[in-house]
C-alpha positions in Angstrom: -37.5 20.6 -6.6 -35.3 23.3 -8.1 -32.1 22.4 -9.8 -29.0 24.5 -9.5 -28.6 25.8 -13.1 -26.2 28.6 -12.3 -23.1 28.7 -14.5 -20.6 28.4 -11.6 -22.3 25.3 -9.9 -20.7 22.8 -12.2 -17.3 24.4 -11.8 -17.5 24.1 -8.0 -18.5 20.4 -8.3 -15.5 19.7 -10.5 -13.2 21.6 -8.2 -14.5 19.5 -5.2 -14.1 16.3 -7.3 -10.6 17.4 -8.2 -9.7 18.1 -4.6 -11.1 14.7 -3.6 -9.1 12.9 -6.2 -6.0 14.7 -5.2 -6.5 13.8 -1.5 -7.1 10.2 -2.4 -3.9 10.1 -4.6 -1.9 11.5 -1.7 -3.3 8.9 0.6 -2.4 6.1 -1.9 1.1 7.6 -2.3 1.6 7.5 1.5 0.4 3.9 1.6 2.7 2.8 -1.2 5.6 4.5 0.6 4.8 2.5 3.7 4.5 -0.8 1.8 7.8 0.0 0.1 9.5 0.6 3.5 8.2 -2.7 4.8 9.2 -4.7 1.8 12.7 -3.1 1.8 13.1 -4.0 5.5 12.1 -7.7 4.8 14.4 -8.0 1.9 17.3 -6.6 3.9 16.6 -9.1 6.6 16.4 -12.0 4.2 19.7 -11.1 2.7 21.3 -11.3 6.1 19.6 -14.3 7.6 16.8 -16.8 7.0 13.2 -15.7 7.6 10.1 -17.8 8.2 6.5 -16.6 7.6 3.5 -18.4 9.0 0.2 -17.6 7.4 -3.2 -19.0 8.3 -5.4 -19.9 5.3 -8.7 -18.0 5.6 -10.6 -20.9 4.0 -9.3 -24.1 5.7 -7.7 -22.5 8.8 -4.4 -24.4 8.2 -1.1 -22.8 9.0 1.2 -22.4 6.0 4.9 -21.9 6.7 7.1 -20.1 4.1 10.8 -20.2 4.7 13.1 -17.9 2.7 16.8 -18.2 2.8 19.0 -15.6 1.1 22.7 -15.3 0.6 24.0 -11.8 1.0 27.5 -10.5 0.4 29.5 -9.9 3.6 29.8 -6.2 4.3 32.8 -4.5 6.0 
């Protein structure tokens, strides 16, 4: 098998790797923005009224209920 020993081959691979890393970082940034939006919405809701989360344990299959009560300042 013949290896690609041309001088520009390594540069193209690095450029592709750079583009892949850039694309993945953009995807991560979008996901973090989505998580931030969800967390902000939950916090705003908690500050206005109680919230209850029911989570099922993946190991024992029991339901775990988490209740959060916040005290927000009244707004005008």
